[in-house]
C-alpha positions as CSV (number, residue, x, y, z in Angstrom):
1,X,-0.4,0.2,0.0
2,X,1.4,3.2,-1.1
3,X,1.6,6.2,0.5
4,X,0.4,9.6,-0.8
5,X,3.5,12.2,-0.7
6,X,2.1,15.9,0.8
7,X,4.1,19.2,1.5
8,X,3.7,19.2,5.7
9,X,2.3,23.0,6.6
10,X,2.4,24.6,9.9
11,X,-1.5,24.1,10.0
12,X,-0.8,20.1,10.3
13,X,1.4,20.9,13.5
14,X,0.0,21.1,17.3
15,X,1.5,24.8,18.1
16,X,-0.1,25.0,21.3
17,X,2.2,25.9,24.2
18,X,2.0,25.4,28.0
19,X,-0.2,28.0,29.7
20,X,2.7,28.6,32.1
21,X,5.3,29.1,29.4
22,X,3.0,31.4,27.8
23,X,2.4,33.6,30.9
24,X,6.3,33.4,31.6
25,X,7.3,34.8,28.3
26,X,4.6,37.7,28.6
27,X,5.3,38.6,31.8
28,X,8.7,38.8,30.9
29,X,7.6,41.5,27.6
30,X,5.5,43.8,30.5
31,X,7.1,46.9,30.1
32,X,7.0,46.3,26.1
33,X,3.9,47.9,25.4
34,X,4.8,47.4,21.3
35,X,5.4,43.6,21.8
36,X,2.3,43.6,23.9
37,X,-0.5,44.4,21.6
38,X,1.6,41.8,19.1
39,X,1.1,39.5,21.3
40,X,-2.5,40.0,21.6
41,X,-2.8,38.9,18.1
42,X,-1.3,36.4,18.1
43,X,-4.0,33.8,19.2
44,X,-7.1,33.9,21.5
45,X,-5.1,32.1,24.6
46,X,-2.7,35.2,24.2
47,X,-4.9,38.1,24.4
48,X,-6.0,37.7,27.9
49,X,-2.5,37.7,29.7
50,X,-1.2,40.4,27.0
51,X,-4.2,42.5,28.2
52,X,-3.6,42.3,31.6
53,X,0.0,44.1,31.3
54,X,-1.4,46.3,28.6
55,X,-4.0,47.9,30.8
56,X,-2.4,47.2,34.4
57,X,-2.1,50.7,35.2
58,X,-3.2,53.8,34.0
59,X,-2.3,57.0,34.9
60,X,-4.1,61.0,34.4
61,X,-2.1,63.4,35.3
62,X,-1.8,67.2,33.8
63,X,1.0,67.5,30.9
64,X,2.3,70.9,29.5
65,X,-1.2,72.2,29.3
66,X,-3.5,71.8,32.8
67,X,-6.6,71.5,30.0
68,X,-5.4,68.0,28.9
69,X,-7.1,66.7,32.3
70,X,-10.8,66.5,31.0
71,X,-9.7,65.3,27.7
72,X,-7.8,62.6,29.5
73,X,-10.8,61.6,31.7
74,X,-13.3,61.5,28.6
75,X,-11.0,59.6,26.3
76,X,-10.5,57.3,29.0
77,X,-14.3,57.0,29.8
78,X,-15.5,56.8,26.1
79,X,-13.2,53.9,25.8
80,X,-14.2,52.0,28.8
81,X,-17.7,52.0,27.9
82,X,-17.2,50.8,24.7
83,X,-15.0,48.0,26.0
84,X,-16.2,47.6,29.5
85,X,-14.1,44.1,30.0
86,X,-10.8,46.2,29.4
87,X,-11.8,48.0,33.3
88,X,-10.9,44.5,34.7
89,X,-7.6,44.8,33.9
90,X,-6.9,48.1,35.6
91,X,-5.2,47.3,38.9
92,X,-3.4,50.3,39.3
93,X,-4.5,53.8,38.8
94,X,-2.8,57.8,39.3
95,X,-5.1,60.8,39.2
96,X,-3.5,63.9,39.5
97,X,-6.7,66.2,38.6
98,X,-4.8,69.7,38.6
99,X,-7.3,70.9,40.9
100,X,-3.9,73.2,42.5
101,X,-3.2,74.8,39.2
102,X,-6.5,76.9,38.9
103,X,-8.3,75.0,36.4
104,X,-10.9,76.9,34.7
105,X,-14.6,76.6,35.6
106,X,-15.4,74.8,32.7
107,X,-12.9,72.4,32.9
108,X,-13.4,71.4,36.3
109,X,-17.4,71.1,35.2
110,X,-16.6,68.7,32.4
111,X,-14.3,66.6,35.7
112,X,-17.3,66.8,37.8
113,X,-19.3,65.2,35.1
114,X,-17.0,62.3,34.1
115,X,-14.8,61.1,36.6
116,X,-17.9,59.7,39.1
117,X,-18.9,57.6,35.7
118,X,-14.7,56.4,35.4
119,X,-14.2,56.1,38.9
120,X,-17.5,53.9,39.2
121,X,-16.1,51.3,36.3
122,X,-12.7,50.7,38.2
123,X,-13.7,47.8,40.1
124,X,-10.8,45.5,40.0
125,X,-7.9,48.2,41.7
126,X,-5.2,47.4,44.1
127,X,-3.4,50.4,44.0
128,X,-4.7,53.7,44.1
129,X,-2.5,57.0,44.0
130,X,-4.1,60.8,44.1
131,X,-2.9,64.1,43.8
132,X,-3.9,67.6,44.7
133,X,-7.2,66.1,45.3
134,X,-9.3,68.7,47.7
135,X,-12.0,66.1,49.2
136,X,-14.0,68.1,51.2
137,X,-14.8,70.2,48.1
138,X,-15.4,67.5,45.4
139,X,-18.9,67.4,44.3
140,X,-21.3,64.9,46.6
141,X,-21.1,62.3,42.9
142,X,-17.2,62.5,43.2
143,X,-16.9,61.7,46.8
144,X,-19.0,59.0,46.4
145,X,-17.2,57.3,43.6
146,X,-14.0,57.6,45.9
147,X,-15.7,56.2,48.9
148,X,-16.5,53.3,46.5
149,X,-13.4,53.0,45.0
150,X,-11.4,52.9,48.7
151,X,-14.4,50.1,50.1
152,X,-13.6,47.8,47.0
153,X,-12.0,44.7,49.0
154,X,-9.3,44.4,46.4
155,X,-8.1,47.7,47.2
156,X,-5.3,47.3,49.7
157,X,-2.6,50.2,48.7
158,X,-3.8,53.7,48.8
159,X,-1.0,56.7,48.3
160,X,-2.3,60.7,48.7
161,X,-0.2,63.5,48.0
162,X,-1.1,67.0,48.9
163,X,-4.6,65.9,50.1
164,X,-6.3,68.6,51.6
165,X,-9.5,68.5,53.6
166,X,-11.4,70.7,56.5
167,X,-11.3,68.2,58.8
168,X,-8.6,64.8,59.6
169,X,-12.2,62.5,59.6
170,X,-13.1,63.6,56.5
171,X,-10.1,61.7,54.9
172,X,-10.3,58.9,58.1
173,X,-13.3,57.9,57.0
174,X,-11.9,56.8,53.8
175,X,-9.8,54.4,54.8
176,X,-11.1,50.3,55.3
177,X,-10.1,47.5,56.6
178,X,-8.9,45.8,53.2
179,X,-6.1,48.8,53.3
180,X,-2.5,47.3,54.0
181,X,-0.4,50.0,52.5
182,X,-0.8,53.7,53.1
183,X,1.2,56.6,51.7
184,X,-0.8,60.1,53.8
185,X,0.5,63.2,53.0
186,X,-2.9,65.3,54.0
187,X,-3.1,68.8,55.1
188,X,-6.0,71.2,56.5
189,X,-7.7,73.6,54.2
190,X,-3.7,75.1,53.0
191,X,-4.5,76.2,49.3
192,X,-8.4,75.6,49.3
193,X,-11.2,77.3,51.3
194,X,-14.2,75.0,51.8
195,X,-17.6,76.3,51.7
196,X,-19.7,75.5,54.8
197,X,-22.4,73.2,53.2
198,X,-19.6,71.2,51.8
199,X,-18.4,70.7,55.4
200,X,-21.5,69.9,56.7
201,X,-22.4,67.4,54.2
202,X,-18.8,65.4,54.6
203,X,-19.6,65.5,58.5
204,X,-22.7,63.7,57.7
205,X,-21.1,61.1,55.6
206,X,-18.2,60.6,58.2
207,X,-21.6,59.8,60.9
208,X,-22.7,57.5,58.2
209,X,-19.1,55.6,57.9
210,X,-19.0,55.6,62.1
211,X,-22.5,54.4,61.9
212,X,-21.3,51.2,60.0
213,X,-19.3,49.9,62.4
214,X,-16.9,48.4,60.1
215,X,-13.6,46.4,61.4
216,X,-10.5,48.4,62.0
217,X,-7.8,48.7,59.0
218,X,-4.8,47.0,60.1
219,X,-2.2,48.5,58.5
220,X,1.5,46.6,57.4
221,X,3.6,49.6,55.9
222,X,2.7,53.2,56.5
223,X,4.5,56.4,54.9
224,X,3.4,59.9,56.0
225,X,4.6,63.6,56.2
226,X,1.7,64.8,57.7
227,X,1.7,66.0,61.2
228,X,-2.3,66.6,61.2
229,X,-2.3,62.8,60.4
230,X,0.0,61.4,62.6
231,X,-1.5,63.4,65.4
232,X,-4.8,61.7,64.7
233,X,-3.1,58.3,64.3
234,X,-2.2,58.7,68.0
235,X,-5.4,60.3,69.3
236,X,-8.2,58.1,70.2
237,X,-9.2,56.9,66.5
238,X,-11.0,53.6,66.3
239,X,-10.2,53.1,62.4
240,X,-6.6,51.8,62.3
241,X,-4.9,49.6,64.6
242,X,-1.6,50.8,64.4
243,X,-0.3,47.9,66.2
244,X,0.2,45.7,62.5
245,X,2.2,48.3,61.7
246,X,5.5,46.1,60.5
247,X,7.2,49.2,58.2
248,X,7.6,53.0,58.7
249,X,8.5,55.5,56.7
250,X,8.3,59.5,58.1
251,X,9.5,62.5,57.4
252,X,10.7,64.0,60.4
253,X,10.6,68.3,59.4
254,X,10.0,70.6,62.5
255,X,6.5,70.0,63.3
256,X,7.1,66.1,63.0
257,X,10.1,65.4,65.2
258,X,7.4,64.8,68.7
259,X,5.4,63.4,66.6
260,X,7.2,60.3,64.8
261,X,9.1,59.8,68.0
262,X,5.8,59.1,70.2
263,X,4.5,57.1,67.1
264,X,7.6,55.0,66.7
265,X,7.6,54.4,70.8
266,X,4.0,53.1,70.3
267,X,5.2,50.8,68.2
268,X,7.7,49.5,69.8
269,X,8.6,46.1,69.2
270,X,6.2,45.5,66.4
271,X,7.9,47.3,64.1
272,X,11.0,45.9,61.6
273,X,11.7,48.3,59.1
274,X,11.9,52.1,59.8
275,X,13.3,55.2,57.5
276,X,13.3,58.3,58.9
277,X,14.1,61.1,56.8
278,X,15.0,64.1,58.5
279,X,16.6,67.6,57.3
280,X,20.5,67.7,56.5
281,X,21.6,69.8,59.2
282,X,23.7,67.9,61.6
283,X,22.2,69.1,64.6
284,X,19.1,68.5,63.7
285,X,19.8,64.9,63.1
286,X,21.8,64.4,66.1
287,X,19.1,65.8,68.5
288,X,16.6,63.4,66.7
289,X,18.8,60.1,67.6
290,X,19.4,61.2,70.5
291,X,15.7,61.9,71.7
292,X,14.9,58.5,69.7
293,X,17.6,56.8,72.0
294,X,16.0,58.1,75.0
295,X,12.3,57.4,74.3
296,X,13.7,53.7,73.7
297,X,14.9,53.2,77.6
298,X,11.2,53.7,78.8
């Protein structure tokens, strides 16, 4: 019996690769968007792992022109509304709306209208970084959207820089039990003057949160340069259990020095990693280290 000769093509060969090998290969290419886009077009099995890295992190920040922020927000919202499944791949979101840069009223209206809808689509975040947010002065829908983000069970890392509130409780009420890593740079009405009706509205929101009697937030890592936040942390607050903090990173400016020392003393033996940022003046460094040595004796 004879065999018919024919050319062997790629289609005749089983080209399926082990899933572990595919994932390892695509993970290696995580910082090459162009290559990841090419990988996503190889076959169906490569789409999800490629998209995971392509959309893992998204950032909205002012460029040379502050007026690009409403455009960036609008474009991302339109894209996600057209392809809602992409939102599930976004794990890290960096937002700097540019409120501190005197955003025109027309642009502020656009941001106020679009931002709550955008934030509402980010349901799989693990890390949230916010810069320049005047939280107390935000419109109610935007505040509600931020509260929903902070309440996500998957959100474990939050960093806020130049976040302004009328009262520290306005920020603290955002912190939820799932949070493990917090970087807090918070101030009270530094660049913004909040309206009394906004303050009362957020006060009511804080009371509603307190009535929920949520579990305490058990942080593992804390970074802060905010005297008002550290002072609150050392007070009678019941939202954060500081006994679980293993890593502490603090800036010790003139108004933080005593507070940082008190916090270090309170943490005691549970503290495993400590980073202290202090002014370069040698005499201040010596005084602070001497103070640390003294409180360790008690």
